[in-house]
C-alpha positions in Angstrom: 46.6 -34.5 61.3 44.1 -37.1 61.4 43.8 -39.6 64.4 44.3 -42.6 62.2 47.5 -42.1 60.3 48.8 -40.5 63.8 48.3 -43.9 65.5 51.1 -45.1 63.1 53.5 -42.0 62.9 53.8 -41.5 66.3 55.0 -45.0 67.3 57.2 -45.3 64.1 58.9 -41.6 64.6 59.6 -43.1 68.4 61.1 -46.5 66.8 63.0 -44.7 64.3 64.9 -42.5 66.8 65.4 -45.6 69.0 66.9 -47.6 66.1 69.3 -44.8 65.5 71.3 -45.4 68.7 70.9 -49.5 68.1 73.7 -51.6 66.1 73.4 -50.9 62.4 76.7 -52.6 61.2 78.6 -55.5 62.0 82.0 -56.0 60.1 83.9 -59.1 60.1 87.2 -60.5 58.5 87.3 -64.1 57.5 85.0 -65.0 60.1 86.6 -62.9 62.9 84.7 -60.1 64.4 86.1 -56.6 63.9 83.4 -53.9 64.8 79.8 -53.4 65.4 78.5 -49.7 65.0 75.2 -47.7 65.7 73.8 -45.4 63.3 74.9 -42.5 65.6 78.6 -43.9 65.6 78.6 -44.2 61.9 77.1 -40.6 61.5 79.0 -38.9 64.2 82.5 -41.0 63.8 85.1 -40.8 66.8 86.9 -43.5 68.5 85.4 -47.0 68.2 86.2 -50.4 70.1 87.2 -53.0 67.7 88.6 -56.4 67.9 91.8 -55.2 67.9 91.9 -52.1 70.1 90.4 -48.6 69.9 90.3 -47.3 66.4 89.3 -43.6 65.0 86.6 -43.9 62.7 85.4 -40.8 60.3 81.7 -40.2 60.4 79.1 -39.5 57.5 77.2 -36.3 58.9 74.8 -37.1 56.0 73.5 -39.9 58.1 72.1 -37.4 60.8 69.6 -36.2 58.0 67.7 -40.0 58.9 66.5 -38.1 62.1 65.0 -35.4 60.2 61.9 -37.7 59.5 61.3 -38.8 63.0 61.9 -35.6 64.7 59.8 -33.6 62.3 57.0 -36.2 62.4 57.1 -35.8 66.3 56.8 -32.0 66.0 54.1 -32.0 63.3 52.0 -34.5 65.7 52.5 -31.9 68.4 51.2 -29.3 66.2 48.4 -31.1 64.9 47.2 -31.7 68.8 47.5 -28.1 69.0 45.6 -27.9 65.9 48.0 -25.7 64.3 48.7 -28.1 61.2 46.3 -29.1 58.5 45.8 -32.8 57.8 47.1 -32.6 54.4 50.0 -30.4 55.3 51.2 -32.4 57.8 51.0 -35.8 55.9 53.0 -34.3 52.9 55.8 -32.9 55.2 56.1 -36.4 56.8 55.9 -38.1 53.3 58.6 -35.9 51.9 60.9 -36.3 55.2 60.2 -40.1 55.1 61.1 -40.4 51.6 64.2 -38.2 51.8 65.8 -40.2 54.7 65.1 -43.6 53.0 66.7 -42.2 50.0 69.7 -41.2 51.9 69.7 -44.9 53.5 69.4 -46.4 50.2 72.5 -44.2 48.5 75.0 -44.7 51.7 74.2 -48.4 51.9 73.2 -50.0 48.5 76.9 -50.9 47.6 78.0 -51.4 51.0 78.6 -55.1 50.3 80.3 -54.9 47.2 83.0 -52.3 48.5 83.4 -54.3 51.8 84.2 -57.6 49.6 87.0 -55.4 47.7 88.4 -55.0 51.1 88.1 -58.6 52.1 85.6 -57.6 54.8 82.3 -59.0 55.3 79.2 -56.8 56.5 75.9 -57.4 57.9 73.4 -54.9 58.3 72.0 -55.3 61.8 68.7 -54.7 63.7 68.9 -51.2 64.0 69.5 -50.2 60.7 66.5 -52.6 59.6 64.2 -51.3 62.4 65.3 -47.6 61.0 64.0 -48.6 57.5 60.8 -50.4 58.6 60.2 -47.4 60.8 60.6 -45.1 58.0 58.3 -47.2 55.5 55.6 -47.0 58.7 56.0 -43.2 58.6 55.0 -43.4 54.6 52.2 -45.5 55.7 50.9 -43.3 58.5 51.5 -40.3 56.0 49.2 -41.8 53.2 46.6 -42.8 55.7 46.4 -38.8 56.6 46.2 -38.1 53.0 43.7 -40.6 52.3 41.4 -39.2 55.2 42.3 -35.6 54.1 40.9 -36.1 50.8 37.9 -38.2 51.5 34.4 -37.0 51.6 32.6 -37.2 54.8 32.7 -35.6 58.5 35.6 -33.3 59.3 37.8 -34.9 61.4 40.3 -32.8 63.8 43.1 -33.9 65.7 40.7 -34.7 68.9 37.7 -36.2 66.7 34.8 -34.9 64.9 34.6 -31.3 64.7 31.0 -29.9 65.6 29.8 -26.9 63.5 27.3 -24.2 64.9 23.6 -24.8 63.8 22.5 -21.7 61.8 20.2 -19.4 63.8 16.7 -19.9 63.7 14.3 -17.3 62.4 12.8 -15.1 65.5 16.3 -14.9 67.0 15.9 -17.7 69.6 15.1 -21.1 70.6 11.6 -22.5 69.3 9.4 -22.2 72.8 6.6 -24.3 73.9 3.6 -22.0 75.3 2.6 -18.7 74.2 4.2 -16.3 76.4 7.9 -16.2 76.0 10.2 -16.4 79.0 7.3 -17.2 81.4 6.5 -20.1 83.2 3.1 -21.7 83.4 1.1 -21.0 86.5 0.3 -23.3 88.9 -3.4 -24.1 90.0 -4.0 -23.9 93.9 
């Protein structure tokens, strides 16, 4: 992977991972707060503290798939640093994972407001959710930068900068030398 796209991908993946554990959802009923849940709580379920005590909530394990993009992107960055993955391959994989994660988020949360209104609830998407969405969009942009660099003509860039190529051998099997005798130093006059 190239260094420019990776400068976006690395931090975006870290932000997406952190945001998964921050509040995603705030639910209230007639202005009275009921519950705030993180992405982890929404995915894993379990016991959640509500305004009326503790309540068991069923998780949605498909939300764990949204972690595939940031974890996969960080793994691909590691492989790029080790020079074990090509720029184009890493960018396409990151692109695919980010699109998958955004599609899952859209499918799961697109009708949440109408479903909540039917039950007389008000739902507010919190900063953890929006941070996750923005981080995945940044993963898309970083992958696009990497694809753009992989397809543009010019000097080849490796994970650590320009790749140097050895120069072709010179005729005669060695470096050009000055003077008429090979390997000998000029004699000093005394």
